[in-house]
N, C-alpha and C positions, 0 to 999 in steps of 0.2 A: 363271460366278460365281453362287452361290446365296446369297441374303441372307434371313435369317429374323428377324422382329421380333415379339417377344412384347409383350403388353399385358394389362391387366385385373387385375394384382395389386393387393392392398390389405390393409388391416388390418380384420378383421371379428371379431365375437363368435362364440364356439363355438356351433354349431348353425346358423350362417348359410351363405350361398351366395355363390359367385363364378363368373364365367365368364371364363376366360382365352382370349385369341386369339393366333394366330401367323400373321402375314401373310408370305407367301412370294413372293419375286421369282424365279420359275422358269418356264420353259416346260414344258408337259406336266405341270402340277401333279397332274393326276388319276392319273398313273402312279406317283407317288412313294409309298413307304412312309414312315410318319411316326409320331412318338411324343412323349409328354410324359415328362420326367424331373424329378427334384427333388433338391436337396442342402441339407442343414442344416449349420450350422457344425460342423466337426470330424467330419463324416460323409462317407461316400462318396456319390457321385451314384448315385441309384437310379432304375430305370425305374418308371413309374407306369401308363402306358396306351399301347397301340400300335394302329395302324390300317393295314390293308393297302390296296392300290390298288383292291381290290374292295369296300372298305367294311367288311370284317370287322374285329372288334375283340378286344382282349384286355386284361386288367387284372391288377394284382397283388391279392392277396387282401384287403389292408387297405383298398382303395378300392372293391371290388366292391359294386354296389348304391348307391354314393354318387356316384361320378364317371362321366361319360359323355364319351367322345372322339368327335369327328365332324369331317367335312371339308365345306367348301363349294367344290366344284371350279370353280364359276362365278366365285367371288371370290378364289380362291387363299388361303383362310384355313382354318387348323386351329383347332378349339376344344377346350376342356376345361371342361365344366360340372361344378362341384364343389358338392355339397350336403352337409348335415349335417357341416360342417367341425368338426374337433376340433384341439386344440393340437398334436397329433402331425403334423398336416398343414402346420405352419409350416415354410417352406423357400423357397429360390429355385427357381422353376420354369423349366425350359428346354424348348423344342421342338427336335426333331431331324428331319431329312429325309434319305432315301436314295433315290438313283435306281434302285437295284436292287430289283426286285419281290420282297418277302419276306413271310412270314406275320406277323401281328401278334404271335404268340408269339415269333417270331424277333426282332422289334423289341425285346421285353422282355429278350432274352437278352444275356449278356455278350459274345457273339461278333458282335453287330451293330455293326461298327466303321466301315463305309463310309457315313458320314453327315456332315451339316453341322449346326452348332449355332447357335441364336440367343443373344442376350446375357443373357436371363433376365428374369423379373419376380418381385418379392418378394410372397409371401403370408404374412401374419402372422395367426394365430388366437389371440384372447385369451380367457382363461377367465372 
């Protein structure tokens, strides 16, 4: 059983920063491929950032240079550092984990389906 618990979501002003965390109750956390996703009301869930078991990362274009995904394998925590937030970043953010080793680009793809989900944390960016 894999349990993922996100935290760190909040309401912030545009231009501000947040750091999201995802605590994972799994063994062999370091071997998991993981990602951050988000969903706005009425929109499909979209991938935001992915990280492979080797620490390699990938991002969607709209967050490149602003967001950073990272893992702390000693603490079993996945992070998403978000800087220069804008109103379009407003969404529920979810972390996902998969036991199969895949590339971070694969994590961002629609065919990465063998994964577990957290319950989400809300990020609201005010103008």
